[in-house]
N, C-alpha and C positions, 0 to 999 in steps of 0.2 A: 504494500500500500504506500502511496506517495503522500508527502506532506500536503496539507490543505493549502497553506500559505505561509510565507515568512521563513525565517531561520529558527531552528530548534536548538535549545541549550539544555544540557543535563541538569536535573535538580539534585543537588547535593551529590552523594555517591550512590545514586539509585538508578534503576533502569527506566526512569521516567524522563521524558523530554518535554519542554514547554516552549511555546513561541510567544512573541510579544502580544498576540491577540488573545491569549488564554487557552489556546488549544493544547491539550495534554495527550501524549501518546505513551504507551508502554512498549518496551522492547524486551520483555521477559523471555519470550520464546524465539528471539532472533528476527521477529517480524514486527512491523509497526502496527499497533492496534490503537485506534483513537478511543479514548475513554469518555464515557458519558458523565455529564455534570448534573448535579442536583441544585436545588435552591434552598438556602437557609431561611429560617423564619424572618431574618432581617431583609430578605430579598436578594442577597448577594449569591452569586454562583459558588458552589462548593464542590469538592471532589474528595473521594476517599482513596488514599494511597497507603501502601504498606511501607513503613519506614522503620528500620531496625527491627524487623520481624513483627511489628505491631501495626494494626490499622489505625490510620490517623486521618481525621477529617480536616481539610485545609481550605480556607477561603482562596478562591482562584486568584483574586487580585493580590493577595499576600504572596502566593506562590510565584506569580509573575514578577513582583517587586523583588523577591529574594534572588531569583534566577538572574534578573537583568541588572539589579542595582546593589546586590549584596544582602547579607542577613539582616532581618528586621529585629527590633528589640521589643 
């Protein structure tokens, strides 16, 4: 599967890639799989990723900010 748009960057040291538009793909099995996003009660898009062996729900805008601008506090 090809990228939807833009350049993808790896999230931390995980098999997940994120572009500047908030599209997230998994490379777990050597192929790109676009991941579905949900919506938090706040209205923001969220995604559940496995980080350090644990499932973690992350706001997509925070994920994009960390990948493109560095870790958030």
